[in-house]
C-alpha positions in Angstrom: 13.3 -9.3 -2.7 15.0 -8.5 -6.0 12.8 -10.9 -7.8 9.8 -9.3 -6.3 10.9 -5.9 -7.6 11.8 -7.2 -11.0 8.4 -9.0 -11.4 6.5 -5.8 -10.9 4.5 -7.2 -8.0 4.2 -6.2 -4.4 5.6 -3.1 -2.9 7.3 -2.0 -6.2 3.9 -1.3 -7.7 2.8 0.7 -4.7 6.0 2.7 -5.0 5.2 3.4 -8.7 1.7 4.4 -7.8 3.0 6.7 -5.0 5.4 8.3 -7.4 2.7 8.9 -10.0 0.4 10.3 -7.4 3.1 12.7 -6.3 3.7 13.9 -9.8 0.1 14.3 -10.5 -0.6 16.1 -7.3 2.3 18.5 -7.9 0.8 19.4 -11.2 -2.7 19.8 -9.8 -1.4 22.0 -6.9 0.7 24.1 -9.2 -1.7 24.6 -12.1 -5.2 23.6 -11.2 -6.0 24.4 -7.6 -8.0 27.6 -7.5 -8.6 28.0 -3.8 -7.8 31.6 -3.2 -6.9 31.0 0.4 -3.8 29.0 -0.5 -3.2 29.2 -4.3 -0.8 32.1 -4.0 1.2 30.3 -1.3 1.5 27.0 -3.1 4.5 28.3 -5.0 6.3 27.8 -1.6 5.1 24.1 -1.3 7.1 21.1 -2.3 5.8 17.6 -2.2 8.5 15.5 -0.6 7.0 12.0 -0.6 3.8 10.0 -0.9 3.2 6.8 1.0 0.3 4.6 -0.1 -1.2 1.8 2.1 -1.1 -1.7 0.6 -4.8 -1.6 -0.2 -4.5 1.8 -1.8 -7.2 3.1 0.6 -5.0 5.9 2.0 -2.1 8.0 1.0 0.0 10.2 3.2 1.2 13.1 1.2 4.3 14.7 2.8 5.0 18.3 1.9 7.3 21.1 3.0 7.0 24.8 2.7 9.3 27.8 3.1 6.5 30.0 4.2 6.2 31.5 7.6 4.3 29.6 10.4 1.0 31.6 9.8 1.1 30.8 6.1 2.0 27.2 6.8 -1.2 26.9 9.0 -3.2 28.3 6.1 -1.6 26.0 3.7 -2.3 22.9 5.9 -5.9 24.0 6.3 -6.3 24.6 2.5 -4.8 21.3 1.6 -7.1 19.5 4.0 -10.1 21.3 2.5 -8.9 20.6 -1.1 -8.3 16.9 -0.5 -11.6 15.8 -2.0 -11.1 17.9 -5.2 -7.6 16.6 -5.5 -8.7 13.0 -5.0 -11.4 13.4 -7.7 -8.9 14.9 -10.1 -6.4 12.1 -9.4 -9.1 9.6 -10.3 -9.2 11.1 -13.7 -5.4 10.9 -14.1 -4.2 7.8 -12.3 -5.3 4.3 -13.5 -6.1 2.4 -10.3 -9.3 0.8 -9.1 -9.5 2.8 -5.9 -8.0 6.3 -5.6 -6.7 6.7 -2.0 -8.0 9.1 0.5 -5.4 11.9 0.8 -3.9 12.8 4.1 -1.5 15.8 4.0 1.4 15.7 6.5 3.9 18.6 7.0 7.4 17.3 6.5 9.8 19.4 8.7 13.0 17.8 7.3 13.8 20.7 4.9 13.3 23.3 7.6 15.3 21.2 10.1 18.1 20.8 7.5 18.2 24.6 7.0 18.3 25.1 10.7 21.2 22.6 11.1 23.0 24.3 8.2 22.7 27.7 9.9 24.1 26.2 13.1 27.0 24.7 11.2 27.7 28.0 9.5 27.5 29.9 12.8 29.9 27.4 14.4 32.4 27.7 11.5 32.2 31.5 11.7 32.7 31.4 15.5 35.7 29.1 15.0 37.2 31.4 12.4 36.9 34.4 14.8 38.6 32.4 17.5 41.4 31.4 15.2 41.8 35.0 14.0 41.9 36.2 17.6 44.7 33.7 18.5 46.8 34.6 15.4 46.7 38.3 16.3 48.1 37.6 19.8 
């Protein structure tokens, strides 16, 4: 596999294309998307990953958002409706024969990480209170 990576063929190229698509989409979302339904909320959106199929026909664009659930629903709808514009703009920026169709997928990992962090903090705080209560006795 190392030779495959070093030669610049195979999945290493698709990883490079995916990384470039992610960078370009981040720029497009931040500075060029004018959809008033979602543009103000895009400051809360982070693209976490892009997965491109082997034939470059499709790309799953994973994103996360710190917005509330109602705003997240609006963001998902806005991204879906903006996909053709974003694909067209990608075609002007990325040098590949076929620009993939974009499929936006919400990535709950950041929210799940924050939830787990809160649970850990609560457990630590609870443990401290128990320890303090025992020391006072």
